[in-house]
N, C-alpha and C positions, 0 to 999 in steps of 0.2 A: 574541225568540228565546230559548227556555229549554232547558236540558239539566241532567239530574240523573244523577250517576254511580252505579254499582252499589255494593253492599255491599263494604266493605273498601278502597274507592278513596279516594285523598287528596282528590279533587275532590268536593265535596258538592253545590254548585249554582252555576249561572252563567246570567245573562240580561242583556240590554241592549236598548235601543230608542230611538226618537225620537217615540213617540206617547204622549200624556198618559193616554189611557184604558188603554192596555196597561200603563203604569207603575203605575197604581192597581191593576189586576187582579193583577199579579205581585208588587208590593211588599206590598200589603195581605194577600195570601195567605200571606206569610211570617210575619205577626205577628197573625193573627186580626183584621185591621183592619176597622173599620166606618165608614161615612160619610167615606171618604177622597176627597180631591180634589187634583188636581195642575194646575199652570198654568205658562205660560211666563213667564220674566223677561226679562232682556236677553240678546241673542244667541240662538244656536241651542239649541233644547231637546233634551236627551238624558239618559239615565240608564244606569247600570251597577250590577250587583250580583254579587258572586262570594264563595263561601265554600269553605273547605277544612277537613277534619276528619272527625269521625264523630259518633255520637249522644251521646257523653259530653262532647265538647268540639269546638267549631268556631271558627275565626277568619274573620271576614268583612269585606268592604269594600263600602260603599254610596256611590255618587256620583250627583249630579244637577246639571245646569245648568237650574234651574227651582225651583218651590216645591212643597211637599207638606204637606198638613194632614190630620189624622184621629185616630183613637184606636187604641190598641194594647193587647193583652193577651198575656202569655206564661205558659204553665203548665209546671211541672216543670223549669224552667230558671232560672238566674241569668244575666242579661245585663248586661255592662259595655260602655259605648260611650264614644267620644270623637271629637271632630271635629278635623281638621287645617286645615280652612278652611271658610268660610261661616258661617251662623248656625243655631242649633238651640235649641229650648226644649221642656221637658216641663211638663205641668200635671196635677196629681193633687189632687182634693179642693179645687180653688180656689187651690192654691199653685203658682206658676210657678217653675221652675228653668231659668235660662239657662246653657247649657253654654259653658265657656271652652275655647278651642283647646288641645289637648294634655292636658286634665284629665279623667281617667276619671270617668264618672258611671254609677251603678247605675240600671237600669230599676226602677221600683217593683215589688216582689215580690208576685205573686199579686193584682195590682190592675190594673184597666183605667185607662188614662191617655191624655191628648191629646198629640200631637206637632205641632210646627210647624218645618219645615226649609226653608232657602232656599240654593240654590247651594252645596251642601255636598260635602265629602269626609269620610266617616265610617268609623271602624273599630269593629267589634263583636266581643266574645268571648262565646260562649254556653257556659255550663257546666251540666251536668245537676245538678239539685238534690241527688240522692243522692251524687254525687261530692263536692260541697261539704260535705255533712254528714259524709261518711266522713273527709275530711281534717280537718274541724273537730273530730271526735272524738279526734284526736291530742292536742288541747290543752284541749278543753272537755267539760263534761257536756252533751252534746246531747240534746234531747228531741223531735226531729223537726221543730222550727221553724227556719226560716232568717230571721234578723233582724239587720240591720246598722245601726249608728249612722251615719247619713249627714249628721248635723248638723255634724260636724267635717271640714273638707276634708282630703284625704290629703296627707301631707308630700311634699316634692320627692323625698326618698330612696325612699319607698315607691312613688311613681309611676315612678321610674327603674327600680326592681327589677321592677315589673309589666311595663314595656315590654321589659326584657331577657328575662324568663321567657317572655313571649308570643312574642318573636322566636325564642328558643331552641326553643320547642315546634314552631313552624312548620318550623324547620330539621330537627328530629328526624323530623317527619312526612315531609318531602320526601326525606330521605336514608335513613332506616331503614324507613319504611313504616307504614301504619296498624295492622299487627298486631305491631309491635315493642314490646319492653319499654321502649325509649327513649321512644317516643311516649306510652305509658301513664304512665310516671313523670313525663314533662314536663307532663302534664295535672295531676298532683297538685301539681307545683311552681307552676303557674299558680294553682291554688286556694289554695295557701299564701300566695302574694303578694297575692291578693285579701284574705285575712284580715289582712294587714299594712296594706293601704290603708284598710280600713274595719273598725272594731272590731266583732267578732261579739258579739251580746248573749246571752251564756250564761255560766254559772259556770265558771271555770277548773278543770280537773281537778286533784285533789290529787296531790302528789308520790307517785310509785310506783303510780299508778292502774292502769296496764297490767300490773303485775306479777302473778305467780301468787297472791300473798297476797290480792289483792283480787278474785280471779276470781268468788267467790260474791256479793259485794256488787255487782259489775258485772252479774251475772245478775239480781239483784234490781232494780237500776235499769232495766235493759232491760225487765223485766217490768212495772214501773210505767209506763214510757213507752207500752208496747204496750197496756196495759189500763186506762189512766187514765179511760176512759169507763165502766168497770164499778164497781159498789159494792164495792170491795176492803176487806179487813180485813188487819191486820198478820199474821195467821195465813196468809192466802192468799199473801202475799209471802214469808214465811219458808219455806213449803212449796215455792214455786217456786225458791227459792235453795238448798234443801236445808240449811236452818239451823233451829235452834230460835228461838222468838220472842225469847228473851233474847239469843241470839247475834246475831240480826239487828239488834236495837236497839243492842247494844253496838258492832257493826261500823259502823252508820250514824253513831252518835255519835262514834266514834273517827276515822272517815275523813271524814265530811261535816259533822260538828258539828250534826246535827239528827236527828230521829227519821224513820223511814220514812214516817209519815203526814204529817209536815211537808213532806217532800220531795214527796210525792204532791200535796199542796195547791199547792205551787209549780208543779208540772207542769200542773195543771189551770188555774191562773191564767194561765200562758203560752198554753194552748189557748184560753182566753177572749179573750186579746189577739189571737191569730191570727184567730179567727172574727169579732171586731169589726172588725179592719182590713180583712177581705175582704168584709164585709157592705155592703149598700146601705141607706143611711138611709131609714127609712120602711117597709122591708120586714121588718125585724127589730128587736127592742128589746133594750136592755141586760139587762133582766130575763130575757128568753128565753135569751140566751146564758149568763148566769150560772147559771140553773137547769139548763141542759144539762150543765154541768160541776160540779153539786153545790153551788153557792153559793146559799143561800136567804135570808141576812141581808144585804140590799142595802147598808145603811150600813157594815157591817164589810167587805163585799166591795169597795166603792168606796175605803175607806181603804187596804186592802191593795194594791189595784190602783194607787192613786196612789203609794204608797211604792215599788212595784216598777217602774213604767213612767214615773213623772214626770208623769202626766196622768190625768184621770178617764176612766172607761170611755166616757162619752158623747162625750168629745172624740175618742177613737180612732174611734168609730163615725162621727163627722161628717167626719173627714178624707178 
C-alpha cells in the first residue's frame, strides 16, 4: 500500500507490505533501480518505507525482514545512509563498501552502483544537490561539482553532530511545518554537518570572500564556472566583471594567488574529472573528455590531473 502526501506536507511517502514482487516495484521505483530482486530469509517476510520532508531535504527509514539486491542511481541529490541493524553493502566499479552500524555512508554521487541488503533497519537523508552547493559556497570556491573525500572515515564527533542536526531538523519540521523558517534553516545545518563528516573537495574561500570588496571578482568566478565550456579570453571575463583586464588580473592574483586563466584551467580540469567519473568505460575515452574541455596535450593533461586528483584520468574512468 502506497501513499504520497501533497505539496507542503511533512509526510513525503509511505508504503509497506509482505509481498516480494511489490517490494521490488515500490523500492526500486524510489531509486531508479534495475534488475532488483528480493527474497525471504528467516521468519515472516515484510518491508516498510517512510519519508518526511520536501524536495530540498527528506529524512527516511527503510526496513525489511528479507533480502534485497539490485542497482541504484540517484540524480540531483546527495544521499547519506546508515544502518541500525542488519547487513548492507554497496559496490561501485568493482569496489565493495560494507556498511557498519551507526556509521553514515554516502551513496556514490551521480554513479550507478549495486546494493545488497539483508534484514535491515536503515536511515537515509536526501539532500538536494543545489542545497549542498549553496551551503558549501559559504566556505569553499564551488564550481558546480559535488565531490567528497570518502576515503577517510568520519570522526565520532562529526557523526554525533550529524545525528543531532538530523534529529533537530525532523523536530523543526513536525513542530513548525514545511513552510517555516526553522525547517529551512535546519536543512542548511544538516548540509553543514555533512561537510564536517566528509571533506568537500574544493578550495577554501579566501578570508573576506563574501565582503563587498570582492563582489566583482566573485562575479568573475561565477562567470568562469558558468561558461567554462566556451572559448573564453581574459577580456571576456573582465567585461563580465566590469573590470579592466589589468584590474581583473590584479584582483585574482591578490585574492586567489593565480591568474583568471589559471583558475579557468582548474575549473575545466574539475569538469573533466566529473565527466570521467560519470562515464561508462568503453563508451567514452579519456582523450574525448579532455578535448571537450580544451585539453589537447595528453601528457601534460595527465600530469596535471594526477597532481590535482591523485590518480590518472584512465583510473577515474575505470572506477
